[in-house]
N, C-alpha and C positions, 0 to 999 in steps of 0.2 A: 622841873616844870611839868605840870600835868598836860599830856598831849590832848586830852579831850577838851581842855580849856582853849586850845589854840588851833583846833582842827580845821578851821576855815581861814587861817592866816597864811599869807605868803611872804617870802623873803626874796628880794631881788639882789643878786650879786653881780656887780659890774667888774669883770676881770676875775673870774672864778675858776680858772683852769689849774692854778697852782698857788703855792705860797699861802699868804694870809687869806686871800679870797677863798681858796679851796678849803682851808682849815675851818673858816667860818661857815662855809656851806655844810661841811660834815657835821659840825656841832649843832647848827640850827636844825638840820634834818633830824638829828637825834632828839632835839627838843620838840619836834613835831611840826615844824614849819614846812609848808610846801615850798619847793625850790624853783626859782627861775634864774638860770645862770647864763650870762652873756660872756663869751670867751673868744679868744683867737688862738686856734690850735692848728698846727700844720697837718696836712693830710696824712702824713706818715704816722703821726702821734694820735690822730683822731680816734681810731678804734679803741685804744687803751683808755683815753679819757672818757669816752662815752660809756665804756664798761664800768669804770669807777663811778661815774656820775649816776648811772642807772642803778647801781648797787644801793644808792641812797633810798630807793623805793622800799628797801627792806624795813625801813623805819615807819612804813605806813603812810608815806607822803607822796605827792605827785612831784615829778621832775620835768621841767621844760628846759631844753638846751638851745642856745642860739650861737652858732659859730659865725659871728658877724662882728663888724667894726662898730664898737659902742660909740664912736665919735661921729658916726653918720646919722643924720636925722631919720633916714629911712629905717635904720635899726631901731631907733628910739620909738618911732611910731608903731612898728611891727610888734615889738616886745610888749609895750604898754597895752596894746590891744588884746594880748593874750592873757593878761592878768585880770581876774574878775574885779569889777567895780568895788571900791571901798573895802578891799581885802589885803592891800599891801601894808604889812605891819613893820617890815624892815627893809631899808635900802642901804646897801653897803657899796661904797666906791673903793675899788681896789685896782684901778687901772695904773699899770706901771709902764708907761711909754714916754721916755724922755731922752733928751740929748745929754750925753756925758762928755762933751767936748770941753777942752780948757779954753780960757779966754785969751791966752797969749797970742797976739797977732802973728808972731813968728812961727807958730805951729802950722803944719801943712793944712790942717783942717781945724780952724778955730771957731769958737762959738759965735753964731750969727744971730741977729735979731729974730730972724725967721725961726731958728731953732728954739729960741726962748719962747716965742709965741705958741709954737706947736706944743711944747712941753707944758706951758701954762694951761692950755686948753685940755690936753689929755689928762693931766694929773691934778687939775684944780677946777677950772671953770665948768668942765663937763659935768661935775657933780651937781653944781647949781642948775645946769641945763636939764638934767634928768629929774631933779627934785621938782623944779618948776613945772615941767611937763606932766609929771605924775599928779601934781596938784590940779593942774588945769583939766586933765582928763578924769579927775575924780577917782583915782585909783587908790589913794591912801585910805587906810582904815581910820576910824575915829581917833585912835591913838596910834602913833607910829614912832619908830626909832630910826633915825637917819644918822649914818656915820661914815667916816673915811679914815684912812690910815696916813699918819704923818710920821716924821722921823726926827732924830736928834740933829739931822742936817738942816733943820729949819732955822737953827741959829749958829751952827758950827760950819767951818770951812773945810771942805775936802776937795782935793784936785779933781776937776772935771764935774763937780756937783753943782755948779752955779745955777744952771737952768732949773734943776730939780729942787734946789734949795729955795729958789724964788717961787716955784710952784707950791711947795709945802707952806711957805709963809702966806701965800694967797689962799690956800686951802683953809688954813686956820682963821684967816680974816672972814672968809665966807661962812665958816662954821659959826662964828660969833654972831654975825648978822642974821643967819637963818634961825639960830637958836632963839633970838628975840622976836623976829618978825613972823616966824611960823609957829611959835608957841600957842597962839590963839586957835590954831588949827588942830591942836592936840599932838603936835610933833615935838620931840626932843632931839636935838642935834649935837653930836659930839665928835671929837677926833680921838683916835687911839695912837699914842706914840709908842710903837713897839721898840724893844731893844734890838740890838744887832741880831738879825735872823738870817739863817742860811736859806735863801730862796733863789730861784733862777734870776730874778731881777737884781738881787744883791750882788751876785757874782759878775754882773755886767759893769759894776762900778770899778774904775781903775784902782788897783791896789787893794781890792776887797779882801784878799787873804790876810794882808797885814792888818787891815781894819778889824777883821774877825779875831785875830790873835790879841790885839790890844783890848778889844771889848771883853774878851774872856778874862783877861787879867784884871780889868776894872770892875768886873761884876762880883759883888759880895758872895755870890753862890758859885763862882768860878765856872760858869757855863754860859753859853749863848741862849738867847730867847729862842723858843721853838714856835713853829706855826700853831701847834696845838695849845701852847700857852695863850696865844692871842685869840684862838677860837673860844677858849674858856671865858676870856674877858668880854668878847662879843656876846656870848650867851648871857653873861651877867647883865650887861647893859640893855639887853633886849627883854629882860625879865621885869615883872611888875615891881620887884624890889628896888629897881634902879630908876623908878619913874621920876625921881626928883633930881636926877643928874642931867643937867642940860647946859650946853654952852661952854664946855670945858675940854681941855686936852687931858685925857686919862693916860698917865705914864705907866706902861706895863713892861718893865725891863729888869725886874729883880733888884733894882737899885743901881744899875749900871751908870745912870746919869749922875750919881752922887760923887763919882771919882773922876 
């Protein structure tokens, strides 16, 4: 992708400190998009992240960092004010904050309705909230790519994954609606279903090591998906060559889902 063609375009990453969000940020910076990254990073880890993030400037792009809670309206208002009007070409939702409690009432700490509601907002409805706000504040460019990350857990059952699974199903439902209702605004909306990927959020899932082992055996290429694999798919979907891809779940797992 020619950088001179997109030199005035911005990408907003919600949850960009690690994993798929960070990999997307790296690849899009290489493609020439200015970066706006909203993240939650502990004070002890902040210097390292800021060093990594500022290194993206080597690609000739601007980088704006917000170590803030993306689920608070104050953060939304502040961040969108910092992005030039009609310049946001990419919005990526990569917030991984959810309850991993099991539903069994006999457990010491079982999944509550409050846990489900918090997870649904963090991992699903906040995507719509940010998208709608960016439209209202006239931040989106004339054509824009809007995407979020889903997982195979959208239809499969894993212990402790109930709240997150519900969020992924909601995420995909919102994707379909936005793909149709926001298309007249020049926006295409999609989800990427990544294969099993070793990220900080993945290792918070109970039994994650066993899930990783099974996923590697299922994968035709006998390896797990990497964040860089997904960064490449993000780059593809944000290119002009993908302008007719709208309202779909793009499965990027090397064929893991086939077994």
